[in-house]
C-alpha positions, 0 to 999 in steps of 0.5 A: 927311234922310229916315227911310230914310237913318237907320242901324240904332239911330238916333234922330230926330224926325219933322219932317214927312210928305211922303205927302200930296203924293203919296198921301192913303192914305199919309198916313193910314196913317202917321198910324194907326201914330203916324208924325207931326210931333213924334214920335220914331222909332228905326230898329231894323233894316233889311233888305238890298237895300233891303227894309222898315224895322223902327222904334219910334215913341215909346216902345212901338209898333213897326212895319215900313214899306216903304223907298219910304214912309220916303223920305216922312218928313223927320226930324232926328236927335237929335244934331242937335238936341242940338247946335243947342240948345247953340249 
C-alpha cells in the first residue's frame, strides 16, 4: 500500500521509499523531511482533486507532500502490524 492510499487519520509505518528508483533528488528530499523506513507517518489531511497530503512524520514533524511523491512511499498500516503480531 502507498502513503497516498491512506485515509485522513490513518497511521502507518514506512516500509520502503521507492523514490531512489526514479529520482535521487526525491529520495534525498524525503529523507530530509524524515520520511524513511521504519518511521511512523499519519495522514492529517488530504486535499481534494488529487492535491497534496498533510502528514505527520514521527511525533512532531508535519509536512505537506504531493500525491505523486506519496505514491513512491510504501507503508504498512498499524492495524495490519497489530494483526500480524497477534498471529
